[in-house]
Structures are given as C-alpha cells and as structure tokens.
C-alpha positions in Angstrom: 0.2 5.2 12.5 3.0 6.3 13.6 7.0 4.8 13.1 10.8 5.4 14.3 13.8 5.4 11.6 16.7 4.9 13.4 19.9 5.9 10.8 23.3 4.1 11.9 27.0 4.5 11.1 30.6 2.4 11.4 33.1 5.4 10.9 36.0 3.2 11.2 36.8 -0.4 9.4 37.6 -1.6 13.2 34.4 -1.1 14.4 33.0 -3.7 12.1 32.7 -7.5 14.0 31.4 -9.4 11.3 29.3 -12.1 11.7 29.8 -15.0 8.2 28.7 -18.4 8.8 29.2 -21.6 7.1 26.5 -21.5 4.1 28.1 -23.9 1.5 24.7 -23.7 -0.7 24.9 -19.8 -0.4 25.7 -17.8 -3.1 26.2 -13.7 -3.0 27.4 -12.2 -5.7 27.8 -8.6 -7.0 25.6 -8.1 -10.3 27.0 -6.0 -12.7 24.0 -5.7 -15.1 21.1 -6.2 -12.9 17.9 -7.0 -14.8 14.5 -4.8 -13.4 13.0 -7.9 -13.2 15.5 -9.1 -11.1 15.3 -5.8 -9.3 11.6 -5.9 -8.7 11.9 -9.7 -7.5 14.8 -8.5 -5.0 12.9 -5.3 -3.5 8.8 -7.2 -3.5 10.3 -10.7 -2.1 12.6 -8.7 1.1 9.9 -5.3 1.1 6.5 -6.5 1.1 6.0 -7.4 4.7 8.3 -4.2 5.9 5.3 -2.2 3.6 8.4 -1.0 1.0 6.3 0.8 -0.8 9.0 3.7 -2.4 10.0 1.8 -5.6 7.4 -0.9 -5.3 5.6 0.1 -8.6 8.5 2.1 -10.5 8.4 1.1 -14.6 11.3 -1.0 -16.0 12.9 2.6 -17.4 12.7 4.1 -13.9 14.8 0.6 -12.8 16.9 0.9 -15.6 17.9 4.5 -14.7 18.1 3.8 -10.8 20.5 0.7 -11.8 23.0 2.5 -14.2 23.9 4.7 -11.4 27.8 4.7 -11.1 27.3 5.1 -7.5 24.6 2.1 -7.1 25.6 -1.8 -6.6 23.4 -4.4 -6.4 24.3 -7.4 -4.8 22.3 -11.3 -4.6 21.9 -13.8 -2.2 20.4 -17.0 -3.4 20.5 -20.0 -1.8 20.3 -23.3 -3.9 19.8 -21.4 -6.6 16.6 -19.0 -4.7 16.7 -16.3 -3.6 17.8 -15.6 -0.1 19.0 -12.2 0.2 19.7 -9.0 -1.3 21.2 -5.3 -0.6 21.9 -2.3 -2.6 24.8 -0.2 -1.6 25.0 4.0 -2.6 28.0 5.9 -2.7 27.4 9.3 -1.6 29.7 11.7 -3.6 28.6 14.4 -1.3 30.2 13.0 1.3 32.6 10.4 0.4 30.3 8.2 2.7 28.9 4.4 1.4 24.8 3.5 2.1 23.7 0.3 2.7 20.8 1.3 1.0 18.2 -1.9 1.3 19.4 -5.2 3.0 16.7 -7.9 3.6 16.1 -11.5 3.5 13.4 -13.6 1.6 11.3 -14.5 4.0 11.9 -18.5 3.9 15.5 -17.7 4.6 14.9 -15.6 7.9 15.9 -17.2 11.0 18.7 -19.7 9.8 21.9 -17.1 10.6 22.1 -16.1 7.1 21.1 -12.2 8.0 24.7 -11.4 10.4 26.2 -13.7 7.3 24.3 -11.5 4.6 24.5 -8.4 6.6 28.7 -8.8 7.0 28.9 -9.6 3.5 27.6 -5.8 2.9 30.0 -4.2 5.0 32.6 -5.8 3.9 32.1 -4.8 0.5 30.7 -1.1 1.4 34.1 -0.5 3.3 35.4 -1.7 -0.2 34.6 1.4 -1.8 36.7 3.5 0.8 34.8 5.7 1.8 34.2 7.8 4.9 31.9 5.9 6.5 29.4 2.9 6.1 25.5 3.9 7.5 22.3 2.7 6.5 18.9 3.0 8.4 16.7 0.8 9.8 12.6 1.7 11.0 10.0 -0.2 13.7 8.0 -1.6 10.6 11.5 -3.9 9.4 12.0 -7.1 11.1 12.2 -6.6 15.0 16.0 -8.9 14.3 17.2 -5.8 12.0 18.2 -3.6 14.6 20.2 -5.5 17.6 22.0 -7.2 13.6 22.8 -3.8 12.8 24.5 -3.0 16.2 26.4 -7.0 17.1 27.9 -5.5 14.4 29.5 -2.5 15.6 26.7 -0.2 14.1 25.5 2.7 16.1 23.2 5.0 16.2 23.7 8.9 15.6 19.7 9.8 14.4 16.7 8.9 14.8 13.5 10.6 13.9 9.3 9.7 13.9 7.1 9.6 10.9 3.3 9.4 9.5 3.2 5.9 8.0 0.1 6.2 5.2 
C-alpha cells in the first residue's frame, strides 16, 4: 500500500494559532519518570487504529533507554482518570528544533474538541524548549482531521514524500 508523509513546521511562535478549550476534567501533564507500561499504553491505544508499528513491540529496556534520553519528554492527557491522549516532544540537537514526535488521542476522545486543545498544549510546550522551529509529520494513514488541525494551528507544509506501507 502506498502512503504519503507530510512534514509541517512553525518557524516562529507568532505563526502558532492556539485553540485551547474549556475542559475542566482534562489534565495534561509532563510525566517525569514514565514507566514502560505507561508508554506502551499510550503508544498502542492511540496508534493502533493508525498502524503505528515501529515501537509497538519495543521491550521494556528499549522504552526505558528511549525515555532516559534528555531530549525526550512525554506528556499525557487524562480525562476523569482515563487516557485521553499524549504527545512526545524531542529536542533535535543537530538543528536546535523541537519535534512533536508523537501526538494523538485515544479513540473515545476523538470528536470532542480535544485534538486542537492537546495540540495547542504540545506546541506551547515545544516552544518552551526555545527551539529554532517546531515541526511534526503526519501521513495519510493518520486520522483525517490530523492534517487540517495542524494547518489550522499555523503549521505550514515543507516536505512531502511517498512511501510503501508493508
């Protein structure tokens, strides 16, 4: 199967168009010492419907090593104590950028306005890292609202590539 990956970026904080909502029961927080079980739950719950497979079978040791990197942060959104979504930020030392490496909502959180709110939190937290730019990528396998949400928040496309999905 053929898929398209689209890379998007914000090159200045002024491009960002936040869309925070009023969700009194939503808690978004950086997890200081995430466990492999939490990481696996976030990754599988959000990614399974969109064919996220690259980290699905990581061992606990691989997850711990990944999360121990100082340039990686994990942020989890819970609603009434249940996982609503998450994002992973990665500082890229080579160019000083910040990547929103993973971002998404749990299936039962979709369609409630949480996506634009959580993305706004992710962008805010990424800019707090004082990067040269904030970037991410999406693909045609992701939720159909992902790309429009990114563009509504001010992201602009800078690269597109086709790839084969096996």
